[in-house]
C-alpha positions as CSV (number, residue, x, y, z in Angstrom):
1,M,16.0,-0.8,-7.9
2,T,14.8,-4.1,-9.3
3,E,14.1,-4.3,-13.0
4,E,10.4,-5.0,-12.5
5,I,10.0,-1.9,-10.3
6,Q,11.9,0.2,-12.9
7,I,9.5,-1.1,-15.6
8,Y,6.6,-0.1,-13.4
9,N,8.0,3.4,-12.8
10,N,8.9,3.8,-16.5
11,K,5.2,3.2,-17.4
12,Q,4.1,6.3,-15.5
13,A,3.7,9.9,-16.8
14,T,6.8,12.1,-16.4
15,V,5.9,13.7,-13.1
16,D,4.6,10.4,-11.6
17,K,7.8,8.6,-12.8
18,E,9.9,11.2,-11.0
19,I,7.9,10.6,-7.8
20,C,8.1,6.8,-8.1
21,D,11.9,6.9,-8.8
22,L,12.6,9.1,-5.8
23,L,10.4,6.9,-3.6
24,A,12.0,3.7,-4.8
25,M,15.6,5.1,-4.4
26,T,14.8,6.4,-0.9
27,I,13.1,3.2,0.3
28,N,16.0,1.1,-1.1
29,S,18.6,3.2,0.6
30,E,16.8,3.1,4.0
31,L,15.6,-0.5,4.0
32,I,18.7,-2.1,2.5
33,E,17.7,-5.5,4.0
34,A,14.2,-5.5,2.4
35,E,13.1,-7.6,-0.5
36,S,11.3,-5.6,-3.1
37,K,9.0,-6.8,-5.9
38,I,5.8,-6.1,-7.8
39,W,3.0,-7.4,-5.6
40,H,-0.7,-7.1,-6.5
41,A,0.6,-5.0,-9.5
42,H,2.5,-2.4,-7.3
43,P,6.0,-2.0,-5.9
44,V,6.2,-3.3,-2.4
45,W,9.0,-3.9,0.1
46,F,9.1,-6.7,2.6
47,L,11.0,-7.5,5.8
48,D,11.1,-11.2,6.5
49,G,8.2,-11.8,4.1
50,N,6.0,-9.1,5.8
51,P,4.8,-6.2,3.6
52,I,6.1,-2.9,5.0
53,V,5.8,-0.2,2.4
54,G,4.8,0.3,-1.2
55,Y,3.5,2.8,-3.6
56,S,0.9,2.8,-6.3
57,K,-0.5,5.0,-9.1
58,L,-4.0,6.1,-8.3
59,K,-6.2,8.2,-10.7
60,D,-4.8,11.5,-9.5
61,C,-1.7,10.8,-7.5
62,I,1.0,8.4,-6.3
63,R,0.1,6.9,-3.0
64,L,2.9,5.9,-0.6
65,M,1.5,3.3,1.9
66,F,2.8,1.8,5.1
67,W,1.1,-1.4,6.1
68,S,1.5,-0.7,9.8
69,G,1.5,3.1,9.5
70,V,-1.6,3.8,11.6
71,D,0.5,3.2,14.7
72,F,3.3,5.5,13.6
73,D,1.5,8.4,15.2
74,E,2.3,10.7,12.2
75,E,0.0,13.6,11.4
76,K,0.8,13.6,7.7
77,L,-0.1,9.9,7.2
78,K,-3.8,9.4,6.4
79,K,-5.3,6.3,8.1
80,G,-6.7,3.6,5.9
81,T,-10.2,2.2,6.0
82,G,-9.9,0.9,9.5
83,K,-10.0,-2.8,8.5
84,F,-6.2,-3.0,8.6
85,K,-3.4,-0.9,10.1
86,D,-2.3,0.9,7.0
87,A,-1.7,4.6,6.6
88,S,-0.7,6.6,3.5
89,I,0.2,9.9,1.9
90,S,-0.5,11.0,-1.6
91,Y,1.8,13.0,-3.9
92,T,1.1,14.9,-7.2
93,L,4.4,16.8,-7.4
94,I,7.9,15.7,-6.5
95,D,8.3,19.0,-4.5
96,Q,5.7,17.7,-2.0
97,I,8.0,14.8,-0.9
98,D,9.7,15.5,2.4
99,L,12.6,13.0,2.6
100,V,13.1,13.6,6.3
101,D,9.5,12.5,6.9
102,I,9.9,9.4,4.7
103,K,13.1,8.3,6.3
104,R,11.5,8.7,9.7
105,W,8.5,6.6,8.6
106,L,10.8,4.0,7.1
107,Q,12.6,3.7,10.4
108,K,9.3,3.3,12.2
109,S,8.3,0.7,9.7
110,R,11.1,-1.5,11.0
111,E,10.1,-1.0,14.6
112,I,6.3,-1.1,14.3
113,Q,5.0,-4.1,12.4
114,W,1.8,-6.0,12.2
115,D,2.0,-9.6,10.9
116,Y,0.3,-9.4,7.5
117,K,2.4,-12.4,6.3
118,N,0.2,-14.7,8.4
119,I,-3.1,-13.0,8.2
120,V,-4.8,-15.8,6.2
121,K,-3.5,-18.4,8.6
122,R,-5.0,-16.3,11.5
123,K,-8.3,-16.0,9.7
124,G,-8.0,-12.2,9.2
125,Q,-6.7,-11.4,12.7
126,L,-3.6,-9.2,12.9
127,E,-1.0,-9.6,15.6
128,R,1.7,-7.1,16.3
129,I,5.2,-8.6,15.8
130,K,7.4,-5.6,16.6
């Protein structure tokens, strides 16, 4: 885990920190080729400069978000606003985390990607790259 992500996790309340640490360790072990950093104030993992997965502290939960998750066809992932292709799941307790699900979603995040890296260049238009 990068130092800046560990600092982010350490700032969370005990239960949220446990969730964040487990998410970070799982993502790092499954997406070993990914670059991770704090991006827009939250931990995010990138493949070839394209944002893939990240998590953030919301008012009442930790939200795990997949940038291209709407196309994963996964019942547990809640679709975003519709403007982009994101989908997410929220956790309030570490026992709610199903690592089998997360590992499957991380595998899909490699295979199903929309090109967020070039969204500004394409004036807001997303193109599927994988």
